[in-house]
Every structure is written in C-alpha cells, then in structure tokens.
N, CA and C of each residue as an Amber inpcrd file, in Angstrom:
protein
   261
  93.6920000  55.2670000  92.0110000  94.3110000  55.1450000  93.3070000
  95.3650000  56.2490000  93.4620000  95.4040000  56.8420000  94.6280000
  96.3100000  57.9470000  94.9100000  97.5640000  57.4310000  95.6050000
  98.6450000  57.3000000  94.8520000  99.8950000  56.8350000  95.4410000
 100.5910000  57.9990000  96.1300000 101.2870000  57.6850000  97.1970000
 102.0270000  58.7140000  97.9170000 103.4630000  58.2640000  98.1040000
 104.3520000  59.2350000  98.1040000 105.7580000  58.9690000  98.4090000
 106.1030000  59.7030000  99.6860000 106.8980000  59.0780000 100.4910000
 107.3440000  59.6880000 101.7400000 108.7560000  60.2190000 101.5330000
 108.9350000  61.4870000 101.8770000 110.2400000  62.1270000 101.7650000
 110.6740000  62.5320000 103.1740000 111.6070000  61.7930000 103.7560000
 112.0370000  62.1550000 105.1100000 112.8710000  63.4360000 105.1130000
 112.6220000  64.2740000 106.0950000 113.3810000  65.5090000 106.2710000
 113.8820000  65.5320000 107.7080000 115.1630000  65.7710000 107.8670000
 115.7420000  65.8130000 109.2080000 115.6550000  67.2100000 109.7930000
 115.2420000  67.2780000 111.0590000 115.1860000  68.5320000 111.8000000
 115.8950000  68.3470000 113.1290000 116.6530000  69.3420000 113.5310000
 117.2180000  69.2680000 114.8840000 116.0800000  69.2130000 115.8980000
 116.2330000  68.4050000 116.9330000 115.1490000  68.2190000 117.8980000
 114.7690000  69.5050000 118.6150000 115.7200000  70.4430000 118.7440000
 115.3760000  71.6810000 119.4370000 114.4500000  72.5790000 118.6150000
 114.3220000  72.3100000 117.3210000 113.3790000  73.0610000 116.4800000
 111.9530000  72.8040000 116.9620000 111.6630000  71.5530000 117.3130000
 110.3250000  71.2260000 117.8140000 110.0300000  71.9970000 119.0930000
 111.0340000  72.0990000 119.9440000 110.8570000  72.8550000 121.1840000
 110.6730000  74.3400000 120.8960000 111.4950000  74.8720000 119.9970000
 111.4190000  76.2970000 119.6690000 110.0680000  76.6540000 119.0620000
 109.5370000  75.7710000 118.2440000 108.2520000  76.0180000 117.5850000
 107.0650000  75.6010000 118.4510000 107.3340000  74.8330000 119.4860000
 106.2920000  74.2970000 120.3510000 105.2740000  73.5010000 119.5320000
 105.8040000  72.6700000 118.6270000 104.9760000  71.8200000 117.7770000
 105.4910000  70.3960000 117.8280000 104.5910000  69.4700000 117.5660000
 105.0210000  68.0810000 117.4360000 105.2350000  67.7690000 115.9570000
 105.6460000  66.5480000 115.6500000 105.9380000  66.1720000 114.2580000
 104.7230000  66.3030000 113.3480000 103.5720000  65.9170000 113.8420000
 102.3500000  65.9660000 113.0260000 102.0170000  67.4110000 112.6570000
 102.0790000  68.3110000 113.6380000 101.7760000  69.7220000 113.3850000
 102.7970000  70.3390000 112.4280000 104.0690000  70.0210000 112.6360000
 105.1190000  70.5690000 111.7730000 104.9640000  70.0640000 110.3380000
 104.6600000  68.7840000 110.1960000 104.4630000  68.2070000 108.8620000
 103.3180000  68.9200000 108.1330000 102.2190000  69.1510000 108.8480000
 101.0720000  69.8410000 108.2570000 101.4550000  71.2620000 107.8420000
 102.1370000  71.9870000 108.7170000 102.5570000  73.3580000 108.4130000
 103.4930000  73.4090000 107.2030000 104.4180000  72.4530000 107.1250000
 105.3610000  72.4140000 106.0010000 104.6160000  72.1530000 104.6980000
 103.6910000  71.2000000 104.7100000 102.9330000  70.8850000 103.4940000
 102.1200000  72.0850000 103.0180000 101.4760000  72.7850000 103.9490000
 100.6700000  73.9480000 103.5840000 101.5700000  75.0630000 103.0530000
 102.6650000  75.3200000 103.7380000 103.5880000  76.3830000 103.3090000
 104.1660000  76.0900000 101.9330000 104.5620000  74.8500000 101.7130000
 105.1410000  74.4820000 100.4180000 104.0880000  74.5620000  99.3130000
 102.8750000  74.1330000  99.6120000 101.7890000  74.2210000  98.6300000
 101.5050000  75.6760000  98.2640000 101.5060000  76.5640000  99.2710000
 101.2860000  77.9870000  98.9910000 102.3940000  78.5310000  98.1010000
 103.6240000  78.1530000  98.3940000 104.7660000  78.6490000  97.6110000
 104.7000000  78.1640000  96.1650000 104.4010000  76.8860000  95.9810000
 104.3080000  76.3510000  94.6170000 103.1600000  76.9900000  93.8490000
 102.0710000  77.2960000  94.5480000 100.9570000  77.9900000  93.9120000
 101.3750000  79.4060000  93.5070000 102.0690000  80.1030000  94.4140000
 102.5400000  81.4580000  94.1040000 103.4660000  81.4690000  92.8940000
 104.3070000  80.4540000  92.7880000 105.2480000  80.3630000  91.6730000
 104.5860000  79.8460000  90.3940000 103.2910000  79.5650000  90.4910000
 102.4930000  79.0410000  89.3740000 103.0070000  77.6910000  88.8820000
 103.5640000  76.9080000  89.8050000 104.0150000  75.5530000  89.4780000
 102.8920000  74.5490000  89.6890000 101.9150000  74.9100000  90.5380000
 100.7380000  74.0660000  90.7670000  99.4810000  74.9030000  90.6320000
  98.4330000  74.2740000  90.1360000  97.1310000  74.9310000  90.1250000
  96.6260000  75.0030000  91.5620000  95.6020000  75.7950000  91.7790000
  95.0600000  75.9210000  93.1280000  94.5060000  74.5800000  93.6290000
  93.9340000  73.8000000  92.7240000  93.4110000  72.4840000  93.1080000
  94.5060000  71.5150000  93.5210000  95.5830000  71.4740000  92.7400000
  96.7070000  70.5890000  93.0570000  97.4220000  71.0510000  94.3190000
  97.5410000  72.3570000  94.5090000  98.1810000  72.8860000  95.7080000
  97.3540000  72.5270000  96.9440000  96.0390000  72.6220000  96.8290000
  95.1580000  72.2350000  97.9370000  95.3310000  70.7570000  98.2520000
  95.4400000  69.9430000  97.2030000  95.6470000  68.5040000  97.3710000
  96.9670000  68.2470000  98.1090000  98.0290000  68.9240000  97.7000000
  99.3250000  68.7710000  98.3650000  99.2350000  69.1760000  99.8290000
  98.5050000  70.2390000 100.1010000  98.3560000  70.7280000 101.4730000
  97.4720000  69.8100000 102.3160000  96.7400000  68.9180000 101.6660000
  95.8380000  68.0290000 102.3960000  94.5590000  68.7250000 102.8470000
  94.1530000  69.7380000 102.0570000  92.9880000  70.5440000 102.3970000
  91.9890000  70.5420000 101.2550000  90.7580000  70.9120000 101.5680000
  89.7920000  71.1300000 100.4980000  90.1880000  72.4170000  99.7820000
  89.6750000  72.6080000  98.5960000  89.9980000  73.8400000  97.8670000
  89.5330000  75.0690000  98.6530000  88.3500000  74.9850000  99.2480000
  87.8280000  76.0980000 100.0450000  88.7540000  76.4200000 101.2130000
  89.1920000  75.3800000 101.9410000  90.1010000  75.5880000 103.0780000
  91.4140000  76.2140000 102.6230000  91.9260000  75.7360000 101.4720000
  93.1880000  76.2650000 100.9550000  93.0270000  77.7210000 100.5220000
  91.9280000  78.0300000  99.8530000  91.6850000  79.4220000  99.4430000
  91.5950000  80.3350000 100.6580000  90.9920000  79.8490000 101.7330000
  90.8930000  80.6330000 102.9670000  92.2850000  80.9130000 103.5280000
  93.1470000  79.9160000 103.5370000  94.5110000  80.1090000 104.0330000
  95.2890000  81.0580000 103.1240000  95.1040000  80.9320000 101.8090000
  95.7590000  81.8690000 100.8860000  95.3290000  83.2990000 101.2130000
  94.0310000  83.4840000 101.3880000  93.4980000  84.8060000 101.6950000
  94.0650000  85.3410000 103.0080000  94.1320000  84.4920000 104.0220000
  94.6850000  84.8990000 105.3170000  96.1500000  85.3130000 105.2110000
  96.8440000  84.7540000 104.2040000  98.2580000  85.0710000 103.9830000
  98.4600000  86.0990000 102.8650000  97.3470000  86.7450000 102.5000000
  97.3650000  87.7970000 101.4720000  97.9570000  87.3250000 100.1380000
  97.5780000  86.1150000  99.7590000  97.9790000  85.5420000  98.4760000
  96.7240000  85.4500000  97.6260000  96.7880000  86.0040000  96.4470000
  95.6310000  86.0260000  95.5570000  95.1830000  84.6070000  95.2120000
  93.8680000  84.4000000  95.2140000  93.3360000  83.0980000  94.8240000
  93.1490000  83.0060000  93.3150000  93.4910000  84.0620000  92.6170000
  93.3990000  84.0880000  91.1610000  94.7210000  84.5620000  90.5820000
  95.1290000  83.9090000  89.5100000  96.3580000  84.3150000  88.8310000
  96.0770000  85.2230000  87.6400000  94.8300000  85.6970000  87.5460000
  94.4850000  86.5820000  86.4410000  95.1500000  87.9470000  86.6190000
  95.6540000  88.4620000  85.5390000  96.2170000  89.8090000  85.5300000
  95.0950000  90.7740000  85.1510000  95.2770000  92.0420000  85.4380000
  94.2530000  93.0560000  85.1440000  93.9140000  93.0840000  83.6530000
  94.9170000  92.8730000  82.8060000  94.6650000  92.8560000  81.3600000
  93.7620000  91.6870000  80.9640000  93.9160000  90.5560000  81.6510000
  93.0530000  89.4020000  81.3870000  91.6040000  89.7340000  81.7240000
  91.3970000  90.3900000  82.8570000  90.0490000  90.7650000  83.2860000
  89.4500000  91.7590000  82.3050000  90.2330000  92.7590000  81.8780000
  89.7450000  93.7470000  80.9150000  89.3620000  93.0830000  79.6130000
  90.1660000  92.1210000  79.1630000  89.8860000  91.4100000  77.9230000
  88.6040000  90.6040000  78.0610000  88.4170000  89.9520000  79.1970000
  87.1870000  89.1830000  79.4290000  85.9650000  90.1050000  79.4240000
  86.0810000  91.2640000  80.0710000  84.9720000  92.2270000  80.0810000
  84.6450000  92.7100000  78.6720000  85.6700000  92.9700000  77.9050000
  85.4820000  93.4220000  76.5160000  84.7660000  92.3460000  75.7130000
  85.1430000  91.0840000  75.9080000  84.5240000  89.9850000  75.1810000
  83.0780000  89.7460000  75.5940000  82.7240000  90.1030000  76.8320000
  81.3570000  89.9070000  77.3040000  80.3930000  90.9560000  76.7460000
  80.8970000  92.0850000  76.2950000  80.0380000  93.1660000  75.7930000
  79.4960000  92.9020000  74.4290000
C-alpha cells in the first residue's frame, strides 16, 4: 500500500493570479519541479522522481529532456569503461 503524507504550503493568493494557475495546477508544477531537482541532485533515482512527480517514467524522462536535464547520470568515463568491458 502506498501511504502519502500531505505537507501544506502557504502561498500568497496573488501568486495564483500572477501565475494564472489554480491550486491543482500549481501543486502539479511544484511536484514536477521538486522531483526534477531531487533527481538532478542525485537524491532520487529517475523512477522515484517520476513517482514523486506523479508521472510515468516515460513522461518524466520527456519532461527532463524538455528541460535539458540528462536522463542518465553516467559520466563519460563510465561509458568508456563499459565499452572497454564489452570488447
């Protein structure tokens, strides 16, 4: 069973007007943005970050790509080492 915790965050009401978003849209945007940030910081795997964002892994990878965030945390040396091992 997937338990959830609710964390209330207060926003000035004029923020909704400035962003032209309702609470549902803002909540979704915040979850996606935070999931992307935690993924970038390598605090969450791509699967867990997608789960936090409330998206499928494919949808999350698409958003990462649209925001120019690598969907892989492999460094060039890791790739070279893998290629060497495959030979």
